[in-house]
C-alpha positions as CSV (number, residue, x, y, z in Angstrom):
1,X,7.3,-7.7,19.3
2,X,3.8,-6.0,19.3
3,X,3.2,-5.3,15.6
4,X,2.1,-1.6,14.8
5,X,-2.0,-1.7,13.2
6,X,-2.0,-0.7,10.0
7,X,-4.0,2.5,10.2
8,X,-2.8,5.6,10.8
9,X,-3.5,9.2,10.9
10,X,-2.6,12.4,8.0
11,X,-2.2,15.6,9.6
12,X,-1.3,18.1,7.7
13,X,-0.6,21.9,9.7
14,X,-1.6,24.9,7.8
15,X,-1.5,28.9,8.1
16,X,-4.6,30.9,7.0
17,X,-1.7,32.0,4.1
18,X,-2.3,29.4,3.0
19,X,1.9,27.7,4.1
20,X,2.3,24.3,4.7
21,X,4.6,22.6,6.7
22,X,6.9,19.5,6.1
23,X,9.1,17.5,7.9
24,X,12.0,15.8,6.4
25,X,12.5,12.4,7.6
26,X,14.9,11.2,10.0
27,X,15.1,6.6,8.5
28,X,17.7,4.7,9.8
29,X,16.0,2.2,7.6
30,X,18.0,3.6,4.5
31,X,15.8,5.3,3.5
32,X,17.6,8.6,1.0
33,X,17.5,12.1,2.7
34,X,15.1,14.9,1.0
35,X,11.6,12.3,2.2
36,X,9.4,15.2,3.3
37,X,5.7,15.0,4.5
38,X,3.0,16.2,7.1
39,X,3.0,14.7,10.5
40,X,2.0,11.0,10.3
41,X,1.6,8.3,12.8
42,X,-0.4,4.7,13.3
43,X,-3.4,4.0,16.8
44,X,-1.6,2.9,19.5
45,X,-4.4,0.8,20.1
46,X,-7.0,-0.8,17.6
47,X,-9.6,1.4,19.4
48,X,-7.9,4.8,19.9
49,X,-9.3,7.3,18.6
50,X,-8.4,8.3,15.4
51,X,-8.9,12.1,16.7
52,X,-6.9,11.0,19.8
53,X,-4.2,9.9,18.0
54,X,-3.7,12.9,15.2
55,X,-4.0,15.4,18.6
56,X,-1.0,12.4,19.9
57,X,1.0,12.8,16.9
58,X,1.1,16.5,16.4
59,X,2.3,16.9,19.8
60,X,5.0,13.7,19.9
61,X,6.2,15.0,15.8
62,X,6.5,18.3,16.9
63,X,4.8,19.8,20.1
64,X,2.6,22.2,18.7
65,X,-1.1,21.3,21.5
66,X,-4.4,21.2,18.9
67,X,-6.9,22.4,20.9
68,X,-4.0,25.3,21.8
69,X,-5.9,29.2,21.2
70,X,-6.3,29.5,17.4
71,X,-5.4,26.0,16.9
72,X,-8.6,23.8,15.2
73,X,-7.5,20.6,14.2
74,X,-10.5,19.3,11.7
75,X,-11.1,15.1,10.1
76,X,-11.1,15.4,5.9
77,X,-13.5,12.3,5.9
78,X,-10.6,11.4,3.6
79,X,-9.5,7.6,4.3
80,X,-6.2,6.6,2.2
81,X,-5.5,3.4,1.3
82,X,-2.3,2.2,-0.3
83,X,1.4,-0.3,0.0
84,X,3.5,-0.5,2.9
85,X,7.1,0.7,1.8
86,X,8.5,-2.8,1.6
87,X,11.5,-1.9,4.0
88,X,8.6,-1.0,6.9
89,X,6.2,-4.6,6.0
90,X,8.0,-6.4,8.8
91,X,6.5,-3.2,11.5
92,X,3.5,-5.3,10.7
93,X,1.9,-8.6,11.8
94,X,2.5,-10.9,8.7
95,X,0.6,-10.9,5.9
96,X,-0.3,-7.2,6.0
97,X,0.5,-5.1,3.1
98,X,-1.6,-1.8,2.9
99,X,-2.4,0.7,5.3
100,X,-5.6,2.8,5.4
101,X,-4.4,6.5,6.8
102,X,-7.4,9.0,8.2
103,X,-6.6,12.9,7.2
104,X,-6.7,15.5,9.0
105,X,-5.8,19.6,9.5
106,X,-4.7,21.7,11.9
107,X,-4.9,25.3,11.2
108,X,-3.3,27.5,13.0
109,X,-2.8,31.8,13.0
110,X,1.2,31.6,12.0
111,X,4.1,29.6,10.6
112,X,6.8,29.0,12.9
113,X,9.3,27.1,14.4
114,X,8.7,23.5,16.0
115,X,9.8,21.5,18.2
116,X,11.1,18.3,15.9
117,X,11.2,15.1,17.6
118,X,13.7,12.2,16.3
119,X,11.9,10.9,13.5
120,X,12.6,14.6,11.2
121,X,15.9,15.9,10.8
122,X,14.4,19.2,9.1
123,X,11.4,21.5,8.5
124,X,10.2,24.0,6.2
125,X,7.2,25.9,5.5
126,X,5.9,26.2,2.1
127,X,2.8,27.5,-0.1
128,X,0.4,24.4,-0.5
129,X,0.9,24.0,-4.0
130,X,4.6,23.5,-4.2
131,X,4.1,21.4,-0.5
132,X,1.9,19.1,-2.8
133,X,4.7,18.4,-4.5
134,X,7.8,17.5,-2.3
135,X,5.2,15.1,-0.8
136,X,5.1,11.2,-1.9
137,X,1.8,10.5,-0.2
138,X,-1.7,11.9,-2.5
């Protein structure tokens, strides 16, 4: 089994009007439903640039193209380091307990329904203040 790399991206998808897209996780690990998040995902290989990972994860989880007309992907130059949830530790090499997450924003012209991957079961657009209250991460 190849272990996950403990470096990842978080991509906040939003509109100029301040609407933020949240995705509800479909977690086979038995997490409670109602876990809302932005697009997230780990690097595929050690030397994958964070921006490439962000574009890939957005495409995989929403079918949006970060390079489409009117879309702007921005590296917010922020990194969060956090403890990996205990029920996900098996995915990482022995002894790895923390992950560093690089934060990006993807501005799109308007809120729209996206094509969800199997990782998620629902989507919602909320004003950014409400969206911030719905997620668990910083």
